[in-house]
C-alpha positions as CSV (number, residue, x, y, z in Angstrom):
1,X,-25.4,6.4,30.9
2,X,-24.4,2.6,31.0
3,X,-21.9,1.4,28.6
4,X,-22.7,-0.4,25.9
5,X,-22.2,-4.3,25.6
6,X,-20.9,-5.5,22.9
7,X,-20.8,-9.5,21.3
8,X,-17.1,-10.2,20.6
9,X,-18.9,-12.8,18.2
10,X,-20.4,-9.9,16.1
11,X,-17.1,-7.9,16.1
12,X,-14.8,-10.5,14.9
13,X,-17.4,-11.2,12.2
14,X,-17.3,-7.6,11.3
15,X,-13.5,-7.5,11.2
16,X,-13.3,-10.4,9.1
17,X,-15.9,-9.2,6.6
18,X,-13.5,-6.4,6.2
19,X,-10.3,-8.4,5.8
20,X,-11.2,-10.9,3.4
21,X,-12.2,-8.5,0.3
22,X,-8.8,-6.5,1.0
23,X,-6.6,-9.8,1.2
24,X,-8.4,-11.1,-2.2
25,X,-8.1,-8.1,-3.5
26,X,-4.5,-8.1,-2.9
27,X,-4.1,-11.5,-3.8
28,X,-5.4,-10.6,-7.0
29,X,-3.2,-7.6,-7.7
30,X,-0.3,-9.4,-6.9
31,X,-1.2,-12.4,-9.7
32,X,-2.1,-10.0,-12.1
33,X,1.1,-8.2,-11.8
34,X,3.3,-11.7,-11.8
35,X,1.3,-12.3,-14.9
36,X,1.7,-8.5,-16.2
37,X,5.7,-8.9,-15.5
38,X,6.0,-12.1,-16.9
39,X,4.2,-10.8,-20.5
40,X,7.1,-7.8,-19.8
41,X,9.7,-10.1,-19.1
42,X,9.6,-11.9,-22.7
43,X,10.5,-8.4,-24.3
44,X,14.3,-7.5,-24.9
45,X,16.3,-6.6,-21.5
46,X,16.7,-2.9,-22.7
47,X,12.5,-2.8,-22.7
48,X,12.5,-4.7,-19.3
49,X,14.9,-2.1,-17.7
50,X,13.3,0.9,-19.4
51,X,9.9,-0.4,-17.8
52,X,11.7,-0.9,-14.5
53,X,13.1,2.5,-14.5
54,X,9.6,4.1,-14.8
55,X,8.1,2.0,-12.2
56,X,10.5,3.6,-9.8
57,X,9.4,6.7,-10.4
58,X,5.3,6.1,-10.4
59,X,6.1,3.7,-7.1
60,X,6.8,7.4,-5.4
61,X,3.3,9.1,-6.7
62,X,1.6,5.7,-5.9
63,X,3.2,6.2,-2.1
64,X,1.8,10.1,-2.1
65,X,-1.6,8.6,-3.7
66,X,-1.6,5.6,-1.2
67,X,-1.2,8.5,1.8
68,X,-3.4,10.8,0.5
69,X,-6.3,7.8,0.7
70,X,-5.4,6.9,4.1
71,X,-6.0,10.8,5.5
72,X,-9.6,10.9,3.6
73,X,-10.3,7.2,5.0
74,X,-9.7,8.2,8.5
75,X,-11.6,11.2,8.0
76,X,-14.6,9.4,6.2
77,X,-14.6,6.8,9.0
78,X,-15.0,9.4,11.5
79,X,-17.3,11.3,9.5
80,X,-19.5,7.7,9.4
81,X,-19.1,7.3,12.9
82,X,-21.3,10.2,13.3
83,X,-24.1,9.4,10.6
84,X,-23.1,12.4,8.2
85,X,-23.3,11.3,4.7
86,X,-22.9,14.6,3.7
87,X,-19.7,15.6,4.9
88,X,-18.2,12.0,3.8
89,X,-19.4,13.2,0.2
90,X,-17.9,16.5,0.7
91,X,-14.5,15.0,2.1
92,X,-14.2,12.3,-1.0
93,X,-15.1,15.1,-3.5
94,X,-12.6,17.7,-2.2
95,X,-10.0,14.9,-1.8
96,X,-10.3,14.3,-5.4
97,X,-10.5,17.7,-6.1
98,X,-7.3,18.7,-4.9
99,X,-5.6,15.5,-5.4
100,X,-6.2,15.9,-8.9
101,X,-4.6,19.0,-9.2
102,X,-1.7,18.0,-7.2
103,X,-1.4,14.8,-9.9
104,X,-1.5,17.6,-12.9
105,X,1.2,19.5,-11.3
106,X,3.2,16.3,-10.9
107,X,2.5,15.4,-14.5
108,X,3.7,18.4,-15.8
109,X,7.2,18.5,-13.6
110,X,7.7,15.0,-14.8
111,X,7.5,15.4,-18.5
112,X,9.4,19.0,-18.6
113,X,12.3,16.7,-16.4
114,X,11.6,13.5,-17.5
115,X,15.4,13.6,-19.1
116,X,17.2,14.5,-16.0
117,X,15.1,12.6,-14.0
118,X,15.7,9.3,-16.0
119,X,19.6,9.9,-16.2
120,X,19.9,9.4,-13.0
121,X,19.1,6.0,-13.5
122,X,21.1,5.1,-16.2
123,X,23.4,6.7,-19.2
124,X,22.4,4.1,-21.7
125,X,20.8,5.9,-25.0
126,X,18.6,3.0,-26.1
127,X,16.8,2.6,-22.4
128,X,16.8,6.5,-21.7
129,X,15.2,6.6,-25.0
130,X,12.6,3.6,-24.4
131,X,11.9,4.7,-21.0
132,X,10.9,8.2,-21.7
133,X,8.2,7.1,-24.6
134,X,6.9,4.8,-21.6
135,X,7.1,7.1,-19.3
136,X,5.0,9.8,-21.7
137,X,2.4,7.4,-21.2
138,X,2.3,5.8,-18.1
139,X,2.9,9.2,-16.0
140,X,-0.6,10.0,-17.3
141,X,-2.1,7.6,-15.1
142,X,-1.0,9.8,-12.2
143,X,-4.9,11.3,-11.8
144,X,-6.6,8.1,-12.1
145,X,-4.4,6.4,-9.8
146,X,-5.3,9.3,-7.0
147,X,-9.0,9.2,-8.0
148,X,-9.0,5.4,-7.3
149,X,-7.1,5.8,-4.5
150,X,-9.9,8.0,-2.8
151,X,-12.7,5.9,-4.1
152,X,-11.0,3.1,-2.2
153,X,-10.9,5.4,0.9
154,X,-14.3,6.3,0.7
155,X,-15.8,2.9,0.4
156,X,-13.3,1.6,3.0
157,X,-14.0,4.4,5.6
158,X,-18.0,3.6,5.6
159,X,-17.0,-0.2,6.2
160,X,-17.1,-1.4,2.6
161,X,-14.1,-3.1,1.4
162,X,-15.8,-5.5,-1.1
163,X,-16.4,-2.9,-3.6
164,X,-13.0,-1.8,-4.0
165,X,-12.3,-5.7,-4.2
166,X,-14.5,-5.6,-7.4
167,X,-12.9,-2.6,-9.0
168,X,-9.4,-3.5,-8.5
169,X,-10.2,-7.5,-10.4
170,X,-12.0,-4.9,-13.3
171,X,-8.9,-3.0,-13.4
172,X,-6.5,-6.1,-13.3
173,X,-8.3,-8.0,-15.7
174,X,-8.3,-5.0,-18.1
175,X,-4.6,-4.9,-17.7
176,X,-3.8,-8.2,-18.1
177,X,-6.2,-8.7,-21.5
178,X,-5.4,-5.4,-23.3
179,X,-1.5,-5.8,-22.3
180,X,-1.6,-8.9,-24.0
181,X,-3.4,-7.8,-27.0
182,X,-1.4,-4.2,-27.2
183,X,2.2,-5.7,-26.2
184,X,2.5,-9.0,-29.0
185,X,-0.1,-7.4,-31.3
186,X,-2.8,-9.9,-31.1
187,X,-6.3,-10.2,-32.8
188,X,-5.4,-7.7,-35.4
189,X,-3.6,-5.0,-33.6
190,X,-0.5,-3.4,-34.0
191,X,2.6,-5.2,-31.9
192,X,3.2,-2.3,-29.7
193,X,5.8,-4.0,-27.3
194,X,6.5,-1.5,-24.1
195,X,4.2,1.3,-25.6
196,X,1.2,-1.7,-25.6
197,X,2.1,-2.3,-21.7
198,X,1.6,1.2,-20.9
199,X,-1.5,2.0,-23.0
200,X,-3.0,-1.0,-21.3
201,X,-2.7,0.2,-17.7
202,X,-3.8,3.9,-18.7
203,X,-6.9,2.3,-20.2
204,X,-7.6,0.1,-17.0
205,X,-6.7,3.2,-14.9
206,X,-9.4,5.1,-16.7
207,X,-11.4,2.5,-16.5
208,X,-10.9,2.0,-12.6
209,X,-11.7,5.4,-11.8
210,X,-14.5,5.7,-13.8
211,X,-16.4,2.9,-12.6
212,X,-15.3,4.0,-9.2
213,X,-17.5,7.1,-9.7
214,X,-20.5,5.3,-10.9
215,X,-20.4,2.9,-8.0
216,X,-20.2,6.2,-5.7
217,X,-23.0,7.9,-7.4
218,X,-25.3,5.8,-9.4
219,X,-29.1,6.5,-8.5
220,X,-29.9,3.0,-7.3
221,X,-27.2,1.6,-4.7
222,X,-24.5,4.3,-5.1
223,X,-22.7,5.3,-1.4
224,X,-24.1,9.0,-2.5
225,X,-26.7,8.7,-4.5
226,X,-29.3,10.1,-1.8
227,X,-27.1,13.6,-1.6
228,X,-27.7,15.5,-4.8
229,X,-25.6,18.7,-4.2
230,X,-22.2,18.5,-5.7
231,X,-20.5,21.6,-3.6
232,X,-17.1,22.6,-5.1
233,X,-16.3,25.4,-3.0
234,X,-12.9,24.3,-1.0
235,X,-13.2,23.9,2.5
236,X,-9.5,24.7,3.7
237,X,-10.0,22.9,7.3
238,X,-11.2,19.6,6.0
239,X,-8.4,19.2,3.4
240,X,-6.3,20.3,6.1
241,X,-7.7,17.1,8.1
242,X,-7.2,15.1,5.4
243,X,-3.8,15.8,4.2
244,X,-2.3,16.4,7.7
245,X,-3.0,12.7,8.2
246,X,-2.1,11.8,4.7
247,X,1.4,13.3,4.0
248,X,3.1,11.6,7.0
249,X,1.1,8.7,5.5
250,X,2.8,8.9,2.2
251,X,6.1,9.9,3.8
252,X,6.1,6.8,5.7
253,X,5.8,4.7,2.4
254,X,8.2,6.6,0.6
255,X,11.1,6.2,3.0
256,X,10.3,2.1,2.5
257,X,10.5,2.8,-1.4
258,X,13.7,4.8,-0.8
259,X,15.3,2.3,1.2
260,X,14.0,-0.5,-1.2
261,X,17.0,1.3,-3.8
262,X,19.8,1.6,-1.4
263,X,18.8,-2.0,0.1
264,X,19.0,-3.3,-3.3
265,X,22.5,-1.8,-4.1
266,X,23.7,-3.5,-1.1
267,X,22.4,-6.8,-1.5
268,X,23.4,-6.6,-5.4
269,X,27.2,-6.8,-3.9
270,X,26.6,-9.9,-2.8
271,X,26.1,-11.2,-6.8
272,X,23.1,-11.5,-9.0
273,X,21.9,-14.8,-7.4
274,X,21.6,-13.4,-3.9
275,X,19.5,-10.2,-5.6
276,X,17.1,-12.7,-7.5
277,X,16.9,-14.8,-4.2
278,X,15.9,-11.5,-2.4
279,X,12.9,-10.4,-5.1
280,X,11.6,-13.9,-5.3
281,X,11.7,-13.9,-1.2
282,X,9.8,-10.9,-1.5
283,X,7.0,-12.3,-3.2
284,X,6.6,-15.1,-1.4
285,X,6.6,-13.3,1.9
286,X,4.0,-10.9,0.1
287,X,1.6,-13.9,-0.5
288,X,1.9,-14.5,3.6
289,X,1.0,-11.0,4.4
290,X,-2.1,-10.6,2.7
291,X,-4.4,-11.1,5.5
292,X,-2.1,-9.2,7.6
293,X,-2.6,-6.3,5.3
294,X,-6.5,-6.8,5.8
295,X,-6.0,-6.4,9.4
296,X,-4.2,-3.0,8.8
297,X,-7.0,-1.7,6.9
298,X,-9.6,-2.7,9.3
299,X,-7.8,-1.2,11.9
300,X,-7.8,2.2,10.5
301,X,-11.3,2.1,9.4
302,X,-12.9,0.5,12.1
303,X,-11.0,2.6,15.1
304,X,-12.0,5.7,12.8
305,X,-15.3,4.6,13.0
306,X,-15.4,4.3,16.5
307,X,-13.7,7.3,17.4
308,X,-16.3,9.5,15.1
309,X,-19.3,7.5,17.5
310,X,-17.5,8.6,20.6
311,X,-17.6,5.2,21.4
312,X,-15.1,4.0,24.0
313,X,-16.3,0.7,24.4
314,X,-16.7,0.0,20.8
315,X,-12.9,1.4,20.4
316,X,-11.4,-0.7,23.1
317,X,-13.1,-3.7,22.0
318,X,-11.7,-3.0,18.1
319,X,-8.3,-2.9,19.1
320,X,-8.7,-5.7,21.3
321,X,-9.8,-7.9,18.7
322,X,-7.7,-6.5,16.3
323,X,-4.8,-7.0,18.2
324,X,-5.9,-10.8,18.8
325,X,-6.7,-11.4,15.2
326,X,-3.5,-10.2,13.8
327,X,-1.1,-12.2,16.3
328,X,-3.3,-15.2,15.3
329,X,-3.4,-14.8,11.6
330,X,0.8,-13.9,12.0
331,X,1.4,-16.6,14.0
332,X,0.1,-18.9,11.6
333,X,1.8,-17.6,8.3
334,X,5.1,-17.4,10.8
335,X,4.7,-21.4,11.2
336,X,4.0,-21.6,7.4
337,X,6.9,-19.9,6.2
338,X,9.3,-21.4,8.9
339,X,8.2,-24.9,8.3
340,X,7.7,-24.8,4.6
341,X,10.1,-22.2,2.9
342,X,11.6,-24.6,0.3
343,X,8.0,-24.9,-0.9
344,X,7.6,-21.4,-1.0
345,X,10.7,-20.7,-3.3
346,X,10.1,-23.8,-5.2
347,X,6.8,-22.5,-6.7
348,X,8.9,-19.4,-8.0
349,X,12.5,-21.2,-9.1
350,X,14.0,-24.5,-9.5
351,X,17.4,-22.9,-9.5
352,X,19.3,-24.9,-6.6
353,X,21.3,-21.8,-5.4
354,X,18.7,-19.3,-5.5
355,X,16.2,-21.7,-3.5
356,X,18.9,-22.2,-0.9
357,X,19.7,-18.2,0.0
358,X,15.6,-17.2,-1.0
359,X,14.6,-20.1,2.2
360,X,17.5,-18.5,4.7
361,X,15.5,-15.5,4.3
362,X,12.0,-16.8,4.5
363,X,13.2,-18.3,7.6
364,X,14.5,-15.2,9.2
365,X,11.1,-13.3,8.1
366,X,9.1,-15.9,9.3
367,X,10.1,-15.0,12.7
368,X,9.0,-11.7,12.6
369,X,6.0,-11.7,11.5
370,X,4.0,-11.4,14.2
371,X,5.8,-7.7,15.3
372,X,5.7,-6.6,11.4
373,X,2.2,-7.8,11.3
374,X,1.1,-5.8,14.6
375,X,2.8,-3.2,13.7
376,X,0.4,-2.2,10.9
377,X,-2.6,-2.4,13.8
378,X,-0.9,-0.3,16.2
379,X,0.1,2.0,13.6
380,X,-3.7,2.2,12.1
381,X,-4.9,2.8,15.6
382,X,-2.7,5.4,16.1
383,X,-3.0,7.6,13.0
384,X,-7.2,7.4,13.8
385,X,-6.3,8.8,17.4
386,X,-5.1,11.9,15.7
387,X,-1.1,11.1,16.4
388,X,-0.7,11.5,12.7
389,X,3.3,12.0,12.7
390,X,4.2,9.2,15.2
391,X,4.2,6.5,12.4
392,X,5.8,8.3,9.8
393,X,8.7,9.1,12.7
394,X,8.7,5.7,14.3
395,X,9.1,4.2,10.3
396,X,11.7,6.7,9.6
397,X,14.0,5.6,12.8
398,X,13.3,2.0,11.5
399,X,14.6,2.0,8.3
400,X,17.5,5.1,8.4
401,X,18.5,4.9,11.7
402,X,18.2,1.1,12.0
403,X,18.0,-0.9,9.0
404,X,19.7,0.9,6.2
405,X,22.9,1.9,8.3
406,X,23.5,-1.5,9.9
407,X,23.3,-2.9,6.4
408,X,25.8,-0.8,5.4
409,X,28.3,-1.6,8.1
410,X,27.9,-5.0,7.7
411,X,28.2,-5.7,4.0
412,X,30.6,-3.1,3.5
413,X,32.7,-2.6,6.5
414,X,32.8,-5.8,8.3
415,X,31.7,-7.9,5.1
416,X,29.6,-10.5,7.0
417,X,27.4,-13.0,5.4
418,X,24.1,-12.0,3.7
419,X,21.9,-13.5,6.4
420,X,23.0,-11.1,8.4
421,X,21.5,-8.0,5.9
422,X,18.3,-10.4,6.6
423,X,18.9,-9.7,10.5
424,X,18.8,-6.2,9.9
425,X,15.2,-6.2,8.1
426,X,14.1,-8.1,11.2
427,X,15.5,-5.9,14.0
428,X,13.9,-2.9,12.1
429,X,10.7,-4.6,12.3
430,X,11.1,-5.6,16.3
431,X,12.1,-2.3,16.7
432,X,9.4,-0.6,15.2
433,X,6.8,-3.0,16.8
434,X,8.4,-2.1,20.4
435,X,8.1,1.7,19.7
436,X,4.5,1.7,18.2
437,X,3.4,-0.6,21.4
438,X,4.8,1.9,23.7
439,X,3.3,5.1,22.4
440,X,0.1,2.8,22.0
441,X,0.0,2.2,25.8
442,X,1.6,5.6,26.8
443,X,-0.8,7.7,24.7
444,X,-3.9,5.5,25.6
445,X,-5.1,5.2,22.1
446,X,-7.8,3.2,22.8
447,X,-9.5,5.6,25.0
448,X,-11.6,8.0,24.0
449,X,-10.7,10.5,26.9
450,X,-7.3,11.4,25.0
451,X,-7.4,15.1,24.6
452,X,-6.2,14.3,20.5
453,X,-9.4,12.8,19.9
454,X,-11.4,16.2,20.6
455,X,-8.6,18.2,18.4
456,X,-9.6,15.8,15.4
457,X,-13.4,15.7,15.4
């Protein structure tokens, strides 16, 4: 049978049609997040700290749900490549059912142990009280966060990144508008302060989950509208595939979350001004990362889809175009950060000292944009190819064998300048890119003939 010939222009167009909505979605989420943070930031320092502590807890849950979503995306994309919409629907529904059960179990565990968990972060009585009240409400978002993650997986797995973008826009608009009304007590509503922020977030997440279900199942244009049967019978083999990919992906994110706590403590040892510069530098860097995040999503979805079709030629052209696209976008963002770091920092602060430290951070990060973003593409492809644990192991080695130990030595033993802490982060990213590229080449993940492909389909 002759090998199919694909038009590079059409492939590039398909990649960008996937990337752009993801990029816009993330930009909108970051913008809405900044507005919400600004509203909470006008409350008392105790309330701000209380919200920040709870965010650390919910952040770990989000890593888990995001990982489950990645697992669902890979399986749905492969199944969609085989044109089996019935199995796509089954994968979605069973992931939602099992995921919600996990979310409810975690809610119960956290609520019954909230005082112990919160006291790990602080011993301040007032902060503990407000944290506990906020957590009781915000933890209820867990099942709806899970549903939204799997809804996103269903659409992205079928090559649709626009619908998750629309859902995210609606959710963030509701959160910001309700937050303003309930936090400050506008339009006749009582001033609920931090509790208002929690209620706004809960209502927004419930709305997003319901909207996601509607867009999947509505009879006119829903993704699953032509499939009537709702099968609740659990398929353990199917769920094993989803979670065997999702759990390692979740741990990959959790490694970063946990390291962020340690790195924050290290950077705080250099003073509050340095830590402020780091936090603002992260925001500036995140804006430049938006296109690369989109490429990472496209890598997972498109390569899994090609594997599902068992189309080796399509898989190779996808990986080639994704790597090229990532490199070009990263080169552009890299030059932007290196040449105009002061422009980025001046957008976030007018404090000259913070700007000076933040500029150094951005310049270092500018030089590693290409390896950092290429790792996203390589990891997505490796995961889709069936090597589900490898990205997690690489992430663990980079963060906990290189980044954190080096930073601890540089900060507390050798007592070097903060720039060396930034360099630890850069070395971690370069290491992960080199190892990911080595695995990509050695395992030949862009070739269908690899035995692992057979075991995953």
